[in-house]
C-alpha positions as CSV (number, residue, x, y, z in Angstrom):
1,X,17.0,55.0,-22.6
2,X,15.3,52.8,-25.2
3,X,16.9,49.6,-23.9
4,X,15.7,50.3,-20.3
5,X,12.3,51.3,-21.5
6,X,12.1,48.1,-23.6
7,X,12.7,46.0,-20.5
8,X,10.2,48.2,-18.5
9,X,7.6,47.7,-21.2
10,X,7.9,44.0,-21.1
11,X,7.7,44.1,-17.3
12,X,4.5,46.2,-17.7
13,X,3.0,43.6,-20.0
14,X,3.5,41.0,-17.2
15,X,2.1,43.3,-14.5
16,X,-1.0,44.1,-16.6
17,X,-1.8,40.4,-16.8
18,X,-1.3,40.0,-13.0
19,X,-3.5,43.0,-12.3
20,X,-6.2,41.8,-14.6
21,X,-6.1,38.3,-13.2
22,X,-6.2,39.6,-9.6
23,X,-9.2,41.8,-10.6
24,X,-11.1,38.8,-11.9
25,X,-10.3,36.9,-8.7
26,X,-11.7,39.7,-6.4
27,X,-15.0,39.3,-4.7
28,X,-17.7,40.8,-7.0
29,X,-18.4,43.7,-4.5
30,X,-14.7,44.7,-4.7
31,X,-14.7,44.8,-8.5
32,X,-16.9,47.9,-8.6
33,X,-14.0,50.2,-7.5
34,X,-14.3,52.7,-4.7
35,X,-17.8,52.0,-3.8
36,X,-18.8,53.2,-0.3
37,X,-21.5,50.6,0.4
38,X,-21.3,48.8,3.7
39,X,-21.0,45.5,1.8
40,X,-17.8,46.9,0.0
41,X,-16.1,47.9,3.3
42,X,-17.0,44.7,5.1
43,X,-15.7,42.7,2.2
44,X,-12.4,44.5,2.3
45,X,-12.1,44.2,6.0
46,X,-12.6,40.5,5.7
47,X,-10.3,39.9,2.7
48,X,-8.1,42.8,1.8
49,X,-5.0,40.9,0.6
50,X,-5.8,40.6,-3.2
51,X,-7.0,44.2,-3.4
52,X,-3.9,45.5,-1.6
53,X,-1.5,43.6,-3.9
54,X,-3.4,44.7,-7.0
55,X,-3.0,48.3,-5.8
56,X,0.7,47.9,-5.1
57,X,1.3,46.4,-8.6
58,X,-0.6,49.4,-10.0
59,X,1.9,51.7,-8.3
60,X,4.9,49.8,-9.8
61,X,3.2,49.7,-13.2
62,X,2.7,53.5,-13.2
63,X,6.4,54.3,-12.5
64,X,7.6,52.0,-15.3
65,X,5.0,53.4,-17.6
66,X,6.3,57.0,-17.4
67,X,9.6,55.8,-18.9
68,X,7.7,54.2,-21.7
69,X,5.8,57.4,-22.4
70,X,8.9,59.4,-23.0
71,X,10.7,56.7,-25.0
72,X,7.7,56.1,-27.2
73,X,7.4,59.8,-28.0
74,X,11.1,59.8,-29.0
75,X,10.8,56.6,-31.0
76,X,7.8,57.6,-33.1
77,X,9.6,60.9,-33.8
78,X,6.7,63.1,-32.8
79,X,8.7,65.8,-30.9
80,X,7.4,68.3,-33.3
81,X,3.8,67.0,-33.2
82,X,2.1,69.2,-30.6
83,X,-0.8,66.8,-30.2
84,X,1.5,63.8,-29.3
85,X,3.5,65.9,-26.9
86,X,0.3,67.1,-25.2
87,X,-1.1,63.5,-25.0
88,X,2.2,62.3,-23.6
89,X,2.2,65.0,-20.9
90,X,-1.4,64.0,-20.0
91,X,-0.2,60.3,-19.8
92,X,2.6,61.3,-17.4
93,X,0.0,63.1,-15.2
94,X,-2.3,60.1,-15.4
95,X,0.4,57.6,-14.4
96,X,1.5,60.0,-11.6
97,X,-2.0,60.1,-10.3
98,X,-2.2,56.3,-10.3
99,X,1.1,56.1,-8.4
100,X,0.1,58.7,-5.8
101,X,-3.4,57.3,-5.3
102,X,-2.1,53.7,-5.2
103,X,0.5,54.5,-2.5
104,X,-2.2,56.1,-0.3
105,X,-5.0,53.6,-1.1
106,X,-3.0,50.4,-0.3
107,X,-2.7,51.7,3.3
108,X,-5.8,53.8,3.8
109,X,-8.5,51.6,2.2
110,X,-7.9,48.6,4.6
111,X,-7.6,50.9,7.5
112,X,-10.9,52.6,6.7
113,X,-12.6,49.3,6.1
114,X,-11.4,47.9,9.5
115,X,-12.5,51.1,11.3
116,X,-15.9,50.7,9.6
117,X,-16.6,47.2,10.9
118,X,-15.4,48.1,14.4
119,X,-17.5,51.3,14.7
120,X,-21.0,51.9,15.9
121,X,-23.8,52.9,13.5
122,X,-23.3,56.6,13.8
123,X,-19.6,56.5,13.0
124,X,-20.4,54.0,10.1
125,X,-22.7,56.6,8.6
126,X,-20.0,59.2,8.9
127,X,-17.4,57.0,7.2
128,X,-19.8,56.3,4.3
129,X,-20.7,60.0,4.0
130,X,-17.0,61.0,3.9
131,X,-16.0,58.5,1.3
132,X,-12.7,56.9,0.5
133,X,-11.3,59.9,-1.4
134,X,-9.3,57.8,-3.9
135,X,-10.8,58.5,-7.2
136,X,-8.3,57.7,-10.1
137,X,-10.9,57.3,-12.9
138,X,-9.6,60.4,-14.6
139,X,-6.1,59.0,-14.8
140,X,-7.4,56.0,-16.9
141,X,-9.1,58.5,-19.3
142,X,-5.9,60.5,-19.7
143,X,-3.9,57.3,-20.4
144,X,-6.5,56.0,-22.8
145,X,-6.3,59.3,-24.8
146,X,-2.5,59.0,-24.9
147,X,-2.7,55.5,-26.3
148,X,-5.1,56.4,-29.0
149,X,-3.1,59.5,-30.1
150,X,0.4,58.1,-30.0
151,X,-0.5,54.8,-31.7
152,X,-2.3,56.7,-34.5
153,X,0.7,59.1,-34.9
154,X,3.2,56.2,-34.7
155,X,1.5,54.4,-37.5
156,X,1.0,57.5,-39.5
157,X,4.8,58.1,-39.2
158,X,5.4,54.5,-40.2
159,X,7.2,53.9,-36.9
160,X,4.7,51.4,-35.5
161,X,3.2,48.4,-37.4
162,X,-0.5,48.8,-38.2
163,X,-1.5,45.8,-36.1
164,X,0.3,47.2,-33.1
165,X,-1.3,50.6,-33.5
166,X,-4.8,49.0,-33.8
167,X,-4.1,47.0,-30.6
168,X,-3.0,50.2,-28.9
169,X,-6.0,52.2,-30.0
170,X,-8.4,49.5,-28.8
171,X,-6.5,49.3,-25.5
172,X,-7.0,53.1,-25.2
173,X,-10.7,52.7,-25.5
174,X,-10.6,50.0,-22.9
175,X,-9.1,52.6,-20.5
176,X,-12.1,54.8,-21.2
177,X,-14.3,51.9,-20.2
178,X,-12.5,51.6,-16.9
179,X,-13.0,55.3,-16.3
180,X,-16.6,55.3,-17.2
181,X,-17.3,52.0,-15.4
182,X,-15.6,53.3,-12.2
183,X,-17.7,56.5,-12.2
184,X,-20.9,54.7,-13.0
185,X,-20.1,51.7,-10.7
186,X,-20.8,49.3,-13.5
187,X,-18.9,46.2,-12.7
188,X,-19.6,44.7,-16.1
189,X,-17.8,47.5,-17.9
190,X,-14.7,47.3,-15.6
191,X,-14.6,43.6,-16.1
192,X,-14.8,43.8,-19.9
193,X,-12.0,46.4,-19.8
194,X,-9.9,44.2,-17.5
195,X,-10.3,41.3,-19.9
196,X,-9.8,43.3,-23.1
197,X,-7.1,45.7,-22.0
198,X,-5.5,43.8,-19.2
199,X,-5.5,40.2,-20.2
200,X,-5.7,40.3,-24.0
201,X,-4.5,43.5,-25.8
202,X,-2.7,45.5,-23.2
203,X,0.1,42.9,-22.5
204,X,0.5,42.3,-26.2
205,X,0.9,46.0,-26.9
206,X,3.5,46.6,-24.1
207,X,5.4,43.4,-24.9
208,X,5.5,44.1,-28.6
209,X,6.5,47.8,-27.9
210,X,9.2,46.5,-25.6
211,X,10.7,44.2,-28.3
212,X,10.7,47.2,-30.8
213,X,12.5,49.3,-28.2
214,X,15.1,46.6,-27.6
215,X,15.7,46.1,-31.3
216,X,16.0,49.8,-31.9
217,X,18.5,50.2,-29.0
218,X,20.7,47.5,-30.6
219,X,20.7,49.4,-33.9
220,X,21.9,52.6,-32.2
221,X,24.5,50.9,-30.1
222,X,28.1,51.4,-31.4
């Protein structure tokens, strides 16, 4: 399990950078998340490709991340630590939410945007009032909490290097920024989190964790 999770973790590091780079390449109006402004929907209708691929990569990332959650809990030997088990369960819920929302959103958001630009004013008002219905901000908060707790516990148990744990904890706070920025529609917070957690620290943490998993799997191999 550790060997597979090590490979998955390295793949996640790559997908994090791709997601962040795509986010930075999005039109400014699309960076705000699920905004229901007319400008947001028109922008998606005109150029949906980058956003759709970002959402699809999110889905792949979420599936791979669930394996890492279980392996990290095993590796840091926190099976008896109720707080780490609880945080890991929340992380699984968070990644499952991201996968579910992503699978729906990559189809429905472009469809809703296209319907919006092709409709009359009355229907446009109805679409805006109804909203997109794809809020995954809570998932980022759950994942951020998991990263903070397991990195602290892993370092406390002397299973994770201090530098790695610090990177993980800061990445956890970056997830909180994404959650808050999405709710508040603050593009600057989401962009900072994308740079901090997606381009800089997140990939380093997942890549380093993947290397640790691969080394540990070799030790346990006959």
